[in-house]
C-alpha positions in Angstrom: -15.5 34.4 -17.8 -14.5 35.9 -21.1 -16.4 38.8 -22.6 -17.8 36.6 -25.3 -19.2 34.2 -22.7 -20.7 36.8 -20.5 -24.3 36.5 -21.8 -24.1 33.0 -23.3 -27.4 32.1 -21.6 -29.4 34.6 -23.6 -30.7 34.1 -27.1 -28.7 36.2 -29.7 -31.9 37.8 -30.9 -32.4 39.3 -27.4 -29.5 41.6 -28.0 -30.0 45.1 -29.4 -27.9 46.6 -32.2 -25.6 49.4 -31.1 -27.7 51.9 -33.1 -31.0 50.9 -31.5 -33.0 54.0 -30.8 -33.6 53.0 -27.2 -29.9 52.7 -26.6 -29.3 56.2 -28.0 -32.0 57.5 -25.6 -30.6 55.7 -22.6 -26.9 56.8 -23.1 -25.8 59.1 -20.2 -29.0 58.7 -18.3 -29.3 57.7 -14.6 -30.7 54.1 -14.4 -32.1 52.3 -11.4 -31.4 48.6 -11.3 -32.9 45.8 -9.2 -30.9 42.5 -9.1 -32.9 39.6 -7.7 -30.9 36.7 -6.4 -32.7 33.4 -7.3 -31.7 30.1 -5.8 -31.8 26.6 -7.3 -35.5 26.2 -6.3 -36.4 29.3 -8.3 -37.1 31.3 -5.1 -35.9 34.9 -4.6 -33.5 34.9 -1.7 -32.5 38.6 -1.7 -32.3 41.6 -4.0 -30.0 44.6 -4.4 -31.0 48.0 -5.7 -28.2 49.9 -7.5 -28.1 53.0 -9.8 -25.6 54.3 -12.4 -25.1 56.3 -15.5 -25.1 54.4 -18.8 -21.6 55.0 -20.1 -21.5 52.5 -23.0 -23.5 49.7 -24.6 -22.2 47.0 -26.9 -22.7 43.3 -27.7 -19.6 42.0 -25.9 -20.1 43.9 -22.6 -23.8 44.6 -22.6 -25.0 47.8 -20.8 -22.2 49.2 -18.8 -23.2 51.5 -15.9 -20.9 53.7 -13.9 -22.4 53.2 -10.4 -23.3 56.0 -8.0 -23.7 56.0 -4.3 -21.4 54.0 -2.1 -20.3 51.9 -5.1 -19.3 55.0 -7.0 -16.4 54.3 -9.4 -17.4 50.7 -10.0 -19.0 49.4 -13.2 -22.0 47.2 -13.5 -22.5 45.0 -16.6 -26.0 44.1 -17.6 -27.4 42.2 -20.7 -28.0 44.4 -23.7 -31.7 43.9 -23.6 -33.6 47.2 -23.9 -36.9 45.5 -23.2 -35.8 44.9 -19.6 -36.0 48.6 -18.9 -39.0 50.8 -18.3 -39.4 54.6 -17.8 -39.3 55.4 -14.1 -41.5 58.1 -12.5 -39.6 61.1 -11.1 -38.8 60.9 -7.4 -36.4 59.9 -4.8 -35.2 56.3 -4.6 -33.1 54.6 -1.9 -30.4 52.2 -3.0 -29.4 49.1 -1.0 -26.3 51.0 0.2 -28.5 53.6 1.9 -27.8 56.4 -0.7 -30.7 58.3 -2.2 -30.9 59.2 -5.8 -33.2 61.6 -7.6 -35.1 61.2 -10.8 -33.6 58.1 -12.5 -34.9 57.9 -16.0 -35.2 54.1 -16.4 -35.6 51.1 -14.2 -34.3 47.6 -15.1 -34.8 44.4 -13.2 -32.8 41.2 -13.6 -32.8 37.8 -12.0 -29.4 36.4 -11.1 -29.6 32.6 -10.7 -27.4 31.0 -8.1 -27.3 27.2 -8.6 -26.4 26.4 -4.9 
């Protein structure tokens, strides 16, 4: 999939501008992410909880997180939709890999649809 096709399923107006105030506030912060796996019947089959530092955000790549925990060094690409994120209360949170992170600033949740 090319970068320009990465988020083709989203409406263009859902994307934030690079200078959006929320993007500026999120840059460099630790973000907790829940990825829900949805099957062809619109049922959640599983989920994964990841975390990473927001290293860049742009329209072609979306939010790019540098993952922490056992997936450290990998990047996660998410849609550039600030409304998908909420402030997260301070505390300790366990990732799917078993690592524990402390005090992520934001939480984002996304549904990943699998047709089969």
